[in-house]
C-alpha positions as CSV (number, residue, x, y, z in Angstrom):
1,M,-0.2,0.1,-0.2
2,G,3.0,2.4,0.7
3,I,4.2,2.1,-2.8
4,T,0.9,2.9,-4.0
5,Y,0.5,6.1,-1.6
6,G,3.9,7.2,-2.8
7,A,3.3,6.8,-6.8
8,G,-0.4,8.3,-6.4
9,T,1.5,11.4,-4.5
10,L,3.9,11.6,-7.2
11,I,1.2,11.9,-10.0
12,E,-0.7,14.4,-8.4
13,I,2.5,16.9,-7.4
14,N,3.7,15.7,-11.0
15,Q,0.0,17.3,-12.3
16,R,0.6,20.8,-10.4
17,T,4.0,21.2,-11.4
18,P,5.6,18.8,-14.0
19,I,8.7,17.1,-13.1
20,P,11.4,15.7,-15.4
21,R,11.1,12.5,-17.1
22,R,14.3,11.6,-15.7
23,D,13.9,12.5,-12.2
24,L,10.7,10.3,-12.1
25,V,12.7,7.5,-13.2
26,L,15.5,8.1,-10.8
27,I,12.7,8.2,-8.1
28,A,11.0,4.9,-9.1
29,V,14.5,3.5,-9.3
30,F,15.4,4.4,-5.4
31,L,11.6,3.1,-4.3
32,F,12.0,-0.2,-6.3
33,L,15.4,-0.9,-4.4
34,C,14.8,0.2,-1.2
35,H,10.7,-0.4,-0.6
36,A,9.7,-2.2,2.2
37,V,13.1,-1.8,4.1
38,V,11.6,-1.9,7.7
39,E,9.8,-4.9,6.9
40,A,12.5,-6.9,5.2
41,A,14.6,-6.2,8.0
42,M,12.3,-7.5,10.6
43,I,11.8,-10.8,8.6
44,Y,15.5,-11.2,8.2
45,T,16.3,-10.3,12.0
46,V,13.9,-13.4,13.0
47,A,16.0,-15.8,10.6
48,G,19.0,-14.4,12.7
49,A,20.5,-11.7,10.5
50,N,21.8,-8.2,12.1
51,V,19.1,-5.7,11.4
52,W,21.5,-2.8,11.0
53,F,23.5,-4.9,8.4
54,V,20.3,-5.6,6.3
55,S,18.8,-1.9,6.5
56,L,22.0,0.3,5.9
57,G,23.3,-2.1,3.4
58,R,20.1,-2.0,1.1
59,L,19.8,1.4,1.8
60,M,23.5,2.1,0.5
61,L,22.8,-0.4,-2.7
62,A,19.8,1.6,-3.4
63,F,21.8,4.9,-3.1
64,L,24.7,3.8,-5.1
65,V,22.2,2.1,-7.7
66,T,20.5,5.2,-8.4
67,M,23.5,7.6,-8.6
68,A,25.4,5.3,-11.0
69,F,21.7,5.2,-12.9
70,S,21.7,9.2,-12.8
71,R,25.2,9.3,-13.9
72,L,24.8,7.1,-16.9
73,W,21.6,8.9,-17.9
74,K,22.3,11.8,-18.6
75,P,19.7,14.9,-20.1
76,A,19.5,15.0,-23.7
77,N,21.0,18.7,-23.8
78,H,23.7,18.1,-21.1
79,R,26.2,19.2,-23.7
80,W,24.9,22.6,-23.9
81,N,24.5,23.1,-20.0
82,D,28.3,22.5,-19.1
83,Q,29.0,26.0,-21.1
Protein backbone atom coordinates (compact mmCIF):
# COMPACT_ATOMS: atom_id res chain seq x y z
CA MET A 1 0.00 0.00 0.00
CA GLY A 2 2.85 2.41 0.74
CA ILE A 3 4.37 2.23 -2.74
CA THR A 4 0.91 2.80 -4.25
CA TYR A 5 0.32 5.81 -2.02
CA GLY A 6 3.73 7.20 -2.93
CA ALA A 7 3.06 6.72 -6.64
CA GLY A 8 -0.27 8.52 -6.30
CA THR A 9 1.44 11.38 -4.50
CA LEU A 10 4.05 11.63 -7.26
CA ILE A 11 1.34 11.67 -9.93
CA GLU A 12 -0.53 14.44 -8.11
CA ILE A 13 2.62 16.53 -7.66
CA ASN A 14 3.55 15.97 -11.31
CA GLN A 15 0.14 17.25 -12.41
CA ARG A 16 0.59 20.48 -10.42
CA THR A 17 4.26 21.07 -11.19
CA PRO A 18 5.69 18.86 -13.94
CA ILE A 19 8.72 16.85 -12.88
CA PRO A 20 11.28 15.96 -15.56
CA ARG A 21 10.99 12.38 -16.78
CA ARG A 22 14.58 11.63 -15.74
CA ASP A 23 13.84 12.63 -12.14
CA LEU A 24 10.69 10.51 -12.07
CA VAL A 25 12.63 7.49 -13.32
CA LEU A 26 15.37 8.04 -10.72
CA ILE A 27 12.75 8.25 -7.97
CA ALA A 28 11.19 5.04 -9.26
CA VAL A 29 14.57 3.26 -9.33
CA PHE A 30 15.28 4.29 -5.74
CA LEU A 31 11.83 3.30 -4.49
CA PHE A 32 12.00 -0.03 -6.33
CA LEU A 33 15.29 -0.88 -4.65
CA CYS A 34 14.51 0.22 -1.11
CA HIS A 35 10.79 -0.21 -0.64
CA ALA A 36 9.79 -2.29 2.38
CA VAL A 37 13.20 -1.85 4.05
CA VAL A 38 11.69 -2.08 7.54
CA GLU A 39 9.55 -5.12 6.82
CA ALA A 40 12.38 -7.03 5.11
CA ALA A 41 14.77 -6.19 7.94
CA MET A 42 12.31 -7.60 10.46
CA ILE A 43 11.89 -10.82 8.48
CA TYR A 44 15.66 -11.28 8.11
CA THR A 45 16.20 -10.48 11.79
CA VAL A 46 13.84 -13.29 12.77
CA ALA A 47 15.97 -15.55 10.56
CA GLY A 48 19.08 -14.45 12.48
CA ALA A 49 20.49 -11.59 10.39
CA ASN A 50 21.74 -8.30 11.80
CA VAL A 51 18.98 -5.69 11.39
CA TRP A 52 21.45 -2.80 10.92
CA PHE A 53 23.49 -4.66 8.33
CA VAL A 54 20.40 -5.56 6.31
CA SER A 55 18.80 -2.10 6.53
CA LEU A 56 21.90 0.01 5.93
CA GLY A 57 23.20 -2.35 3.27
CA ARG A 58 19.96 -2.13 1.36
CA LEU A 59 19.80 1.67 1.65
CA MET A 60 23.42 2.01 0.53
CA LEU A 61 22.76 -0.27 -2.43
CA ALA A 62 19.72 1.81 -3.41
CA PHE A 63 21.72 5.05 -3.18
CA LEU A 64 24.65 3.66 -5.16
CA VAL A 65 22.53 2.15 -7.93
CA THR A 66 20.43 5.32 -8.22
CA MET A 67 23.57 7.47 -8.31
CA ALA A 68 25.15 5.25 -10.98
CA PHE A 69 21.94 5.28 -13.01
CA SER A 70 21.78 9.09 -12.79
CA ARG A 71 25.36 9.41 -14.02
CA LEU A 72 24.77 7.01 -16.89
CA TRP A 73 21.55 8.71 -18.00
CA LYS A 74 22.50 12.26 -18.85
CA PRO A 75 19.86 14.73 -20.02
CA ALA A 76 19.62 14.98 -23.80
CA ASN A 77 21.01 18.52 -23.88
CA HIS A 78 23.73 18.08 -21.25
CA ARG A 79 26.47 19.21 -23.66
CA TRP A 80 25.01 22.71 -23.79
CA ASN A 81 24.42 22.97 -20.05
CA ASP A 82 28.15 22.79 -19.33
CA GLN A 83 29.00 25.98 -21.26
